[in-house]
Rosetta silent file (secondary structure, phi, psi, omega in degrees, C-alpha in Angstrom):
SEQUENCE: MNRLLYVIPLLVLVVVGGFSIAQLKQVSDGKAVNILPSVLLNREVPPFELEPIQGFSQGFGSKDLMGQVTIVNLFGSWCVACQAEHPFLMTVKEKNLVPIYGLDWREKTPDAGPKWLAKYGNPYTLIGDDPNSKAAIAFGVTGAPESFIVDQKGIIRYKQIGPITPAVWRDTLWPLIQELRKP
SCORE:     score description
SCORE:     0.000 S_00000001
   1 L     0.000  -38.741  179.170   41.120   30.752   -4.112 S_00000001
   2 H   -63.242  -36.509  178.472   40.442   29.007   -7.435 S_00000001
   3 H   -63.163  -38.644 -179.485   40.638   25.594   -5.718 S_00000001
   4 H   -61.221  -35.686  178.303   37.983   26.669   -3.220 S_00000001
   5 H   -64.334  -27.682  178.417   35.578   27.362   -6.103 S_00000001
   6 H   -88.490  -31.154 -175.544   35.928   23.699   -7.157 S_00000001
   7 H   -76.847  -39.397 -176.580   35.901   22.188   -3.664 S_00000001
   8 H   -60.282  -49.704  177.720   32.729   23.874   -2.330 S_00000001
   9 H   -61.869  -35.533  178.322   30.351   22.388   -4.958 S_00000001
  10 H   -64.590  -42.154  177.863   31.996   18.993   -4.467 S_00000001
  11 H   -64.152  -41.758  177.818   31.454   19.198   -0.689 S_00000001
  12 H   -61.738  -43.536  178.833   27.813   20.186   -1.166 S_00000001
  13 H   -61.980  -42.142  179.219   27.337   17.243   -3.529 S_00000001
  14 H   -63.985  -43.687 -179.482   28.924   14.823   -1.037 S_00000001
  15 H   -65.307  -48.006  179.724   26.723   16.051    1.838 S_00000001
  16 H   -63.019  -42.785  177.957   23.499   15.903   -0.217 S_00000001
  17 H   -62.138  -40.187  177.966   24.470   12.481   -1.586 S_00000001
  18 H   -61.810  -44.935  177.575   25.180   11.209    1.929 S_00000001
  19 H   -63.631  -40.797  179.517   21.752   12.291    3.169 S_00000001
  20 H   -63.569  -44.438  179.102   20.086   10.733    0.119 S_00000001
  21 H   -63.884  -40.045  178.102   21.865    7.415    0.614 S_00000001
  22 H   -62.564  -41.997  178.840   20.942    7.408    4.323 S_00000001
  23 H   -65.918  -44.010  178.587   17.259    7.970    3.479 S_00000001
  24 H   -62.111  -38.454  178.214   17.270    5.229    0.822 S_00000001
  25 H   -64.062  -41.098  178.175   18.878    2.829    3.284 S_00000001
  26 H   -61.644  -43.357 -179.541   16.152    3.566    5.845 S_00000001
  27 H   -64.835  -43.936 -179.043   13.433    2.892    3.280 S_00000001
  28 H   -68.367  -24.619  176.607   15.058   -0.357    2.139 S_00000001
  29 L   -84.424   -3.699  179.969   15.375   -1.468    5.778 S_00000001
  30 L    81.411   13.358 -176.307   11.641   -0.811    6.286 S_00000001
  31 L   -89.583  -21.357 -174.561   12.274    1.978    8.799 S_00000001
  32 L  -125.319   32.543 -176.359   10.893    4.925    6.850 S_00000001
  33 L   -77.771  -13.492 -178.695    8.017    3.435    4.907 S_00000001
  34 L  -116.158   47.107 -175.506    5.406    5.570    6.636 S_00000001
  35 L   -64.341  -38.868 -178.276    7.064    8.948    6.087 S_00000001
  36 L  -102.008   95.171 -177.659    3.836   10.683    5.025 S_00000001
  37 L   -66.988  150.461 -179.284    1.266    9.991    7.739 S_00000001
  38 L   -86.010  140.331  174.312   -2.365    9.889    6.702 S_00000001
  39 L   -71.565  -11.427 -179.038   -4.812   12.477    7.997 S_00000001
  40 L   -88.124   -5.061 -179.481   -7.288    9.576    8.101 S_00000001
  41 L   -57.293  135.130 -179.547   -5.466    7.679   10.840 S_00000001
  42 L    65.223   24.215  174.657   -7.842    6.830   13.681 S_00000001
  43 L  -124.899  160.782  179.086  -10.814    7.951   11.583 S_00000001
  44 E   -63.490  147.215  173.027  -13.532    5.984    9.833 S_00000001
  45 L   -58.307  133.309  178.438  -12.874    4.700    6.349 S_00000001
  46 L   -62.527  144.466 -179.909  -14.399    7.244    3.976 S_00000001
  47 L   -64.788  132.622  176.270  -17.635    5.986    2.414 S_00000001
  48 L  -157.384  160.272  176.054  -17.110    4.462   -1.018 S_00000001
  49 E  -144.837  119.927 -177.525  -18.533    1.768   -3.280 S_00000001
  50 E  -111.018  138.995  173.673  -16.453    0.279   -6.099 S_00000001
  51 E   -69.576  158.012  176.410  -17.641   -1.729   -9.075 S_00000001
  52 E   -70.613  156.702  172.514  -15.936   -5.082   -9.661 S_00000001
  53 L   -73.742  163.152 -176.213  -13.023   -5.315  -12.040 S_00000001
  54 L   -54.005  131.249  177.639  -13.721   -6.901  -15.409 S_00000001
  55 L    88.098   -3.917  178.837  -14.627  -10.586  -15.135 S_00000001
  56 L  -110.622  149.361 -174.015  -15.411  -10.459  -11.396 S_00000001
  57 L   -90.181  -17.445 -174.156  -18.928  -10.498  -10.006 S_00000001
  58 L  -139.567  130.800  170.281  -18.469   -8.327   -6.923 S_00000001
  59 L   -89.183 -152.159  174.408  -16.627   -5.122   -6.105 S_00000001
  60 E  -156.920  164.303  179.084  -16.474   -3.792   -2.575 S_00000001
  61 E  -142.480 -178.868 -176.190  -17.179   -0.768   -0.464 S_00000001
  62 H   -58.121  -33.247 -178.834  -16.528    0.682    2.944 S_00000001
  63 H   -66.064  -25.814  179.327  -19.305   -1.426    4.512 S_00000001
  64 H   -70.748  -14.761 -176.843  -17.420   -4.628    3.549 S_00000001
  65 H   -90.711    3.974 -177.156  -14.566   -3.625    5.849 S_00000001
  66 L   -88.324  149.149  170.912  -16.657   -3.832    9.010 S_00000001
  67 L    95.578  -12.502  177.456  -16.553   -6.628   11.589 S_00000001
  68 L  -155.890  158.941  175.639  -12.955   -7.805   11.239 S_00000001
  69 L   -72.201  131.786 -177.355   -9.440   -6.444   10.908 S_00000001
  70 E  -136.058  165.850  170.206   -8.652   -6.052    7.207 S_00000001
  71 E  -116.437  132.271  169.442   -6.044   -4.707    4.827 S_00000001
  72 E  -105.709  119.657 -175.693   -7.009   -2.462    1.918 S_00000001
  73 E  -116.490  118.037  177.497   -4.255   -2.686   -0.695 S_00000001
  74 E   -88.997  125.701 -177.446   -4.100   -0.226   -3.580 S_00000001
  75 E  -142.761  169.006  172.435   -2.375   -1.738   -6.618 S_00000001
  76 L  -152.944  145.618 -179.882   -2.090   -1.487  -10.385 S_00000001
  77 L   -64.242  -21.867 -179.072   -0.759   -3.878  -12.999 S_00000001
  78 L   -81.756   -9.587 -171.175    1.442   -1.020  -14.247 S_00000001
  79 L   -90.519  114.865 -179.134    3.111   -0.600  -10.818 S_00000001
  80 H   -63.824  -42.283  179.071    6.584   -2.165  -10.530 S_00000001
  81 H   -65.466  -31.672  176.700    6.585   -1.989   -6.715 S_00000001
  82 H   -66.139  -37.203  177.122    3.181   -3.729   -6.693 S_00000001
  83 H   -64.893  -37.403  177.951    4.719   -6.580   -8.675 S_00000001
  84 H   -68.557  -35.674 -178.387    7.488   -6.858   -6.077 S_00000001
  85 H   -75.662  -29.893 -168.853    4.936   -6.870   -3.240 S_00000001
  86 H   -55.403  -45.400  179.510    2.544   -9.349   -4.842 S_00000001
  87 H   -59.134  -34.887  178.788    4.247  -12.673   -3.942 S_00000001
  88 H   -70.603  -37.316  176.227    4.196  -11.713   -0.262 S_00000001
  89 H   -62.463  -36.605  176.859    0.499  -10.832   -0.458 S_00000001
  90 H   -63.290  -38.464  177.595   -0.087  -14.289   -1.953 S_00000001
  91 H   -63.830  -43.237  178.428    1.692  -15.797    1.075 S_00000001
  92 H   -59.571  -42.867  179.606   -0.529  -13.815    3.465 S_00000001
  93 H   -66.735  -45.858 -178.188   -3.613  -15.116    1.646 S_00000001
  94 H   -59.991  -33.905  178.941   -2.358  -18.722    1.528 S_00000001
  95 L   -86.021   -3.134  178.773   -1.763  -18.644    5.283 S_00000001
  96 L    54.183   45.827 -175.738   -5.211  -17.052    5.782 S_00000001
  97 L   -80.708  -39.475 -178.536   -3.707  -14.401    8.086 S_00000001
  98 L  -163.710  142.952  176.183   -5.988  -11.460    7.307 S_00000001
  99 L   -66.991  135.252  177.534   -8.484  -10.560    4.563 S_00000001
 100 E  -115.653  124.268  177.591   -6.951   -8.310    1.917 S_00000001
 101 E  -103.511  128.428 -176.478   -9.243   -6.105   -0.157 S_00000001
 102 E   -96.955  135.900  176.712   -7.809   -4.923   -3.459 S_00000001
 103 E  -115.817   99.352 -177.088   -8.312   -1.495   -4.918 S_00000001
 104 E   -79.711  113.009 -166.403   -7.302   -1.735   -8.612 S_00000001
 105 E  -107.682  121.949  167.417   -6.155    1.775   -9.424 S_00000001
 106 L    52.910   50.483  175.704   -6.049    3.575  -12.767 S_00000001
 107 L   -68.743  148.804 -179.721   -5.513    0.724  -15.186 S_00000001
 108 L   -71.769  -33.590  176.166   -4.831    1.716  -18.784 S_00000001
 109 L  -133.797  152.337 -177.458   -7.401   -0.790  -20.049 S_00000001
 110 L   -60.679  -23.523 -178.112  -10.270   -2.500  -18.191 S_00000001
 111 L   -94.331   -1.309 -175.824   -8.723   -5.947  -18.700 S_00000001
 112 H   -65.506  -47.270  179.266   -5.199   -5.084  -17.464 S_00000001
 113 H   -63.118  -49.791  178.315   -5.853   -5.797  -13.767 S_00000001
 114 H   -59.517  -39.317  178.002   -7.728   -9.061  -14.350 S_00000001
 115 H   -64.146  -41.228 -179.822   -5.027  -10.315  -16.741 S_00000001
 116 H   -63.067  -44.237  178.831   -2.316   -9.459  -14.205 S_00000001
 117 H   -66.655  -36.128  177.434   -4.173  -11.312  -11.422 S_00000001
 118 H   -64.269  -35.316 -178.927   -4.739  -14.315  -13.717 S_00000001
 119 H   -76.564  -43.191 -171.771   -1.001  -14.443  -14.375 S_00000001
 120 H  -104.821  -10.622 -178.315    0.321  -13.862  -10.820 S_00000001
 121 L   104.785  158.062 -176.360   -2.558  -15.016   -8.612 S_00000001
 122 L  -115.754  105.652  179.435   -5.305  -13.274   -6.680 S_00000001
 123 L   -87.229    3.096 -168.928   -4.567  -12.518   -3.009 S_00000001
 124 L   -97.512  142.569  173.386   -7.738  -10.454   -2.553 S_00000001
 125 L   -69.633  -50.360  173.370  -10.991  -11.254   -0.780 S_00000001
 126 L  -139.785  154.051 -179.653  -12.783   -8.717   -2.984 S_00000001
 127 E  -131.177  132.151  175.818  -11.462   -6.314   -5.620 S_00000001
 128 E  -113.060  148.740 -179.635  -12.873   -2.957   -6.614 S_00000001
 129 E   -95.988  126.881 -179.980  -12.109   -0.981   -9.750 S_00000001
 130 E  -126.369   67.316 -175.051  -11.010    2.639   -9.228 S_00000001
 131 L   -69.449  -24.665 -177.505  -10.290    3.964  -12.740 S_00000001
 132 L  -109.489   12.872  174.758  -10.958    7.609  -11.842 S_00000001
 133 L    66.632   20.507 -178.850   -9.260    7.618   -8.407 S_00000001
 134 H   -63.162  -48.701  179.018  -12.423    8.366   -6.438 S_00000001
 135 H   -70.514  -39.283  179.526  -11.619    5.879   -3.648 S_00000001
 136 H   -59.573  -42.474  178.300   -7.881    6.604   -3.864 S_00000001
 137 H   -65.954  -41.561  179.393   -8.530   10.305   -3.326 S_00000001
 138 H   -61.164  -36.045  178.309  -10.889    9.547   -0.440 S_00000001
 139 H   -80.075  -12.458 -178.160   -8.126    7.467    1.202 S_00000001
 140 L    76.787   33.984 -177.770   -5.526   10.179    0.572 S_00000001
 141 L   -69.099  139.696  177.253   -3.353    7.937   -1.582 S_00000001
 142 L  -108.102  -16.624  179.903   -0.094    9.409   -2.853 S_00000001
 143 L   174.369  171.052 -179.300    1.024    6.495   -5.048 S_00000001
 144 L  -105.481  147.538   -7.099    0.963    2.742   -5.481 S_00000001
 145 L   -83.482  150.629  169.565    1.296    0.509   -3.638 S_00000001
 146 E  -137.560  146.044 -179.911   -0.286    1.755   -0.457 S_00000001
 147 E  -134.192  150.000 -179.252   -2.070   -0.316    2.159 S_00000001
 148 E  -127.650  132.777  172.242   -4.332    0.524    5.065 S_00000001
 149 E   -91.405  125.088 -177.531   -4.979   -1.516    8.193 S_00000001
 150 E  -119.168  130.192 -179.065   -8.658   -1.153    9.119 S_00000001
 151 L   -81.945 -178.895 -175.777  -10.026   -2.357   12.463 S_00000001
 152 L   -61.449  -25.844 -178.722  -13.345   -4.138   13.153 S_00000001
 153 L   -92.144    5.193  179.837  -15.204   -0.838   13.507 S_00000001
 154 L    81.146   24.160  179.394  -14.024    0.470   10.137 S_00000001
 155 E   -98.921  131.537  176.762  -11.365    2.781   11.601 S_00000001
 156 E   -74.377  121.865 -177.168   -8.093    3.244    9.695 S_00000001
 157 E  -108.145  -16.866 -179.279   -5.295    2.361   12.116 S_00000001
 158 E  -160.703  145.156  175.098   -2.228    2.394    9.887 S_00000001
 159 E  -120.852  120.993  177.590   -1.105    3.525    6.444 S_00000001
 160 E  -101.598  114.513  176.276    1.705    1.621    4.745 S_00000001
 161 E   -95.603  124.614 -178.112    3.359    3.596    1.983 S_00000001
 162 L    96.720  178.337 -174.903    5.258    1.361   -0.398 S_00000001
 163 L   -65.135  147.780  170.011    5.380   -2.410   -0.705 S_00000001
 164 L   -82.423  113.973  178.874    4.569   -4.749    2.141 S_00000001
 165 L  -104.738  165.657  175.429    7.812   -6.666    2.625 S_00000001
 166 H   -55.307  -38.062  179.917    8.470   -9.565    4.999 S_00000001
 167 H   -67.948  -43.381  177.918   10.310   -7.143    7.325 S_00000001
 168 H   -63.115  -41.973  178.578    7.463   -4.598    7.316 S_00000001
 169 H   -60.969  -52.332 -176.486    4.992   -7.419    7.946 S_00000001
 170 H   -63.094  -44.711 -171.395    7.028   -8.943   10.795 S_00000001
 171 H   -87.933  -25.518 -172.775    7.983   -5.696   12.512 S_00000001
 172 H  -125.994  -60.557 -169.494    4.914   -3.510   11.979 S_00000001
 173 H   -70.173  -50.227 -177.427    1.811   -4.871   10.301 S_00000001
 174 H   -63.316  -44.231  175.469    1.405   -8.330   11.838 S_00000001
 175 H   -59.916  -38.575  178.783    1.959   -7.125   15.443 S_00000001
 176 H   -65.862  -44.489  179.192   -0.585   -4.337   14.853 S_00000001
 177 H   -60.087  -45.069  179.209   -3.136   -6.739   13.362 S_00000001
 178 H   -62.735  -40.305  179.032   -2.735   -9.095   16.314 S_00000001
 179 H   -65.148  -41.551 -179.413   -3.132   -6.207   18.770 S_00000001
 180 H   -67.922  -24.300  179.942   -6.268   -4.943   17.005 S_00000001
 181 H   -80.447  -13.241  179.893   -7.825   -8.422   17.185 S_00000001
 182 L   -67.217  141.282  179.052   -7.588   -8.518   20.983 S_00000001
 183 L   -67.706    0.000    0.000  -10.948   -8.065   22.748 S_00000001
């Protein structure tokens, strides 16, 4: 009976650990990156207007997302996952695949985002500053990075939670963008 008291907690730990490892594997394989669906899917981008980040002449707003398929990417210089995602976003920009609009979220200082972009490169068509999370809240953001695919009519068609990786791009985002561009 005493052995059973030691074995039961160990079995519970093994089962919970197994489920956790399975979930982490799915996320790393790009299979579970959209676990929390957005209530905004298939709805218009909420109206917003963002000031430019320090040193830039133009921010952006919801009206800038009209007329072409775009990506809205929420990032912050403080975000480790955003740093991991950034080189791939630079590749997307260099190949001129789709306009990416940056939403610089909750920087500790006004110059943090601009310094980070100066160091790593700027993949964004336009960048807006969201220090108080007004646009992030309107989009229903849960954390950084998050990206939204917006169609030509300003309708949100997909929410990517977590970094855009080559696998996520190849398997999900790029096929969707190509489909949305069809007449």
